[in-house]
N, C-alpha and C positions, 0 to 999 in steps of 0.2 A: 309342164313343158320340158321335153327331153331333148338334150343335145348329145349326140353320139360323135365322138372324135376318134378317128383312127390316127394314131401318132406313130409314124415310122421313123426309127432312129437306130443309132448304134452308140453304145455306152462309151466308146473312145472318141466320139465326135464332139468336139467342144461347141460347135455351132448348134448341135442338138440340145446340149445342156442349156445354152442361151435361148434357143427356141422354146424349150419347155418353160423356162423362167418367164419369157415374154407372154407365152400363152396363159400362164397363171395370172399375170397382171391383167391381161385382156379380159379374162373371165371375171375378175374382181370388178372391173369397170362395167361389164355387161350386167352383172347381178344388181347393180345400182338401179337399172331400169327394168330388169327382169328378175326380181327376187325369188320367183318360184321356179327358176330353171334348175333342172337336174342334169348334171354333167356326168357322162360316162366316157372315160378315156380307155381306148383299146390300144395297148402297147404292142407294136408289131416290129419284127426283127429286120435289120439290115446289117450287112457285113461290109465295112469299108475295105477290109483286106481279108477275104475269105481264106487266104493261104497262110495266115498267121500261125506259127507253130502252137501246138497244144499248150506248151509251157510258157507261151509268150515270147517276147524278145526285148532286148534293151531299148528303152524309149528314145534317148537322144540319138544314138546311131541310126535308128529307123528314120527319125525326122530329118536328120541331115542328109541321109541318102535320098529321101523322097523329094526334098526341096532344094537340094544342091548346095549343101554346106552349112556350117554353123551360123554364119551371118544371115543367110536366107531363112533358116529355121527360126532364128530369134525374131526376125521381122514378121514372120507369119504368126508366131505366138503373141507378139506385141499387138498386132492388129486385132486378134481375137480378144485380148485383154482390154484393149481400148474400147472395142465395140460393146463389151459387157459392162463396163463401168457405169454408164448411165442407168442401167437396170439393177444396180446394186449387187451384181454377181462378180465374185472374185475367183480367179484361178490361181492355183499354186503349181504351175508347171514344173518348177524346180524340185518339187517333192516326188514327182513321178519317176520311178526307176524302171518299171516294166510296162510295156505295151501288151496287154493281155489278149488272148483269144477270147472273144466275147460270147461264144456259143453257150457256155455254162450260165452266164448272166442272162442271156435271152431265154434259155430254158427255165431259169428261175422265175422270170416274169410270166412266162407262158403257164407254168405250173400254178402260180398264184391266181391267175385268171381262171384257169381250168377248174380249180377246187372251189371257186366261188367266193373268194375274198371280196370285201367291199371295195368300191372304187377308191375310197380314201386310203385304204391299206395298200392297194396296188400302186397308187401314185407315190405313196411314201416309200415303197420299195424301189421303184424306178428312180426317184429323185435321190435316194440314198446311194444307189449304185453310181450315179453321176458324181455325187459329192465325194464318195469314197475314192474314186479314181482321180478326179480333177482338183480336189481340195485337200484331201487327206493323204494322198499318195499310197493308198492301199491297193493291193493286187486283187482286182476283181475277177481274175482268172483262177484264183486259189480257192479251193473248196471250203476250207475252214473260214476264210474271210466271207465268202458268200453265205455260209450257214449263219454266221454271226449277224450279218445284215438282215437276213430273212427273219431270224428270231426277233431281232429288235423292232422290225417294222410291221410284220404280219402276225407275230405271236405263234408261228408254227412251232411244232415240236422239233427240237434240234436233231433228234435221231431220224425223223422222217425226211427232213430236208437233206441231211447228209447222205442217207441211203439213196435218195433220188439223184443227187448230183454225182454220186460215185457210179451210178449206172449210166446206160445210154438211153434211158427212157426219154422219149419225145425229141431226141436229137434229130432224127430224120425228118420229123414233122416240122420242126423249126427251120431246118435248112430248106425244106420244100416251100414253106411260107415265104422265105426271103427270095427264093428263085421266082416264085409266082408273082410277087410284088414287082420285081424287075421286069418280068414279062408284061405286066400291066402298065409299065412306063415309069415306075419309080426308080430313077437312076441316080438320085442324090438325096441326101438327108440334111436337115429334118424335112419331113413331108407330112402335111396335115390334110385329112379328109373330114369335112364337116357334114354330118348327117347323110353320108354316102352320096352327096350331091356336089359339093364345092371343094376343090383341092387347092392348097396353097403350098408352094415349094420354097424352102429356105427359111432362115431365121429372120423372118419379117418382123417389123416393129409390132408392139402391142396394139397400136392403132389399126394397122392393117389386119392383124389377126382378129381384133374385135369387130371390125367391119365385116369380115368374112363370117364370123359367128352370127352376127345380126342378119346378114343376108340369108344364111342357111336356115335360120329360124323362120324368116318370112316365107321361104319357099317350102317349108315343111308341110 
């Protein structure tokens, strides 16, 4: 039994990190009744702020300008942290110095899928990118950082990943994918599409996501 999941996200979206965490829990629960399920996650790009400078921008000033000041930004981050606590996910917002341009990170996941890495390795890469930004305070817009993450999670040769990221290969393709998804109605993330049939928007609970998975399997 195969379950294809299109997961649309941006690596600077905390709700996307939470959504992926909840999806993992939902899949664990589904496997209790469907142990033979084969899950394939297709990571798709979204740009929360497509005009982010290539070198990124200071994190706190961006948040405070977006949400209307320090207090409002703190309240937003607190809401995210509180929502994630029951799922065992912890954020370290105070460690984030740079809000990166995520095109290189999206290109990296696109490459991993294009060269045929296993779903497990692709998921490990995507989750490592989230963790690097939100828990470790690493700059995932930095090529050296991305190369390290790719080598650690996919086993790719360092020189191959470095050469790829230093080029513009697949940049236009990834941008087109993001634009096409928006044209198809994906205007916010996270966004999940199960078996090309059932769509769920937002960081829904693991129960909601699990129910969507089961419904999509029944309709397959």
